[in-house]
Structures are given as structure tokens and as C-alpha cells.
N, C-alpha and C positions, 0 to 999 in steps of 0.2 A: 504494500500500500504506500502510495506516495505521501510525502510530508504534507502536501497541500490537502489531500483527501483526509488525512488524519485530522487536521485542523477543522475541516468541514464537518466530519462526523462528530467530533467533540462539541463543536458549536451547535449542531443539531440536537445533541443530547442535552446540553445545558439550557437550550431555549425551547425545549419541547413544551407544548401547552399543558400536557398532563404528565407530570413527573411520576415516576414509579420504577418498576423493574421490567427489563426486557432482555432476553437473550437473542442476539442477532449477529449476523456477519456484516462487516463493512469492508468492501473491497473496491479498489480503483476500477474504473470502467474499462477493464482489459477485454480485448476481443476474445481471448481464450478463457474468460471467467466462466466457471461452471457452477458456482454456488450462488444461490439467490441472495439478494440484498434487500428483499421486500421489507424486512423489519426496520432496517436503517432508513429506507426510502419513506416509510410511514412516519418517521420522525422528522422528515424534511431534508435528509441527507441527499445531496446530488453530487455524484462522483464526476470529476472533470478530467482525470488523468488516465493514461493508458500506457502500460509498460511494453507494448509491442515493439517499440524501437530497440529494446534490449534483447528481444527473443532470438534473432539470428546468431548473435555471439554466444548466448547461453546454450542454445541447442547444439551449436557446433562443438562447444567445450564439453557439455554433459550428456549429449544425445537426447535431451528432452526427458520429461517425466514419464515414468512407467505407471499407468493407472492401476495395474494389477498388483503393485506393491501394497502390502497390508497397511502401511502408514497412511494411505489415502482414505482408509475407512475411519480414521480418527482425527481428521484434519481440524475439527473444531474444538478439540480438547476433551475434558472429562465428561461432558454431558452431550456430546455430539450424537446425532442420529447415525447409527451404523447399519450394516446390512440386516441385523436382527431387530431393529427398532431402537427405541431410546435406551441408551446405556446409562445406568446409574453410576455414581462415582466409584462404588465398590467394584462393579463389573468392569469399568474402564481401566481401573488401576491394574487389574490382572493382565491387561494387554500391554502395559508399559514395560 
């Protein structure tokens, strides 16, 4: 996530008309983005940046991401939705 988009999502959170608790993704407006940012958008976050200009160099160096790697099932952390549904903290910890 770009520094500018980090600032925009923090501003959206701090100026939300109904403060409370929300679990959400906030990701720059990358062409290859695969996670939904609907939760952040609902707060008023509008991503403006795209990391695509860095992709050719990174793919050449690292061969790109392998979606079959198990780490992609837990990309959101301890309470991420995985292939088996919502994982509790105890369940997720066993995968770390």
C-alpha cells in the first residue's frame, strides 16, 4: 500500500460519520488487486495509487507470486477468511 493511500484510509477512519469497529482491507488501487476493499470504501476511502509500474522488475526478480502457496490462505492475519470459512485466533495460530 502506498504512503498516500495509507494516509487516505487513516483519514477515512478518523472522519467516519459512525465510529465503531470494522475489520477491513485497505489496498492501493492495483490492477492485480484480488481482495475486496468494500469495507474501506464504505468509510469513504478512495485509493488513488497503483503499484503496477513496479511489477515488471519484481516479477523478473521473483517470478511472481504463486497463489497455490499456503501463505495466501492467511493473507489477512489471524481472523482472515480461509478456505474452510472464518478462522478463529486459536485455529489460525496453529497454521503459523
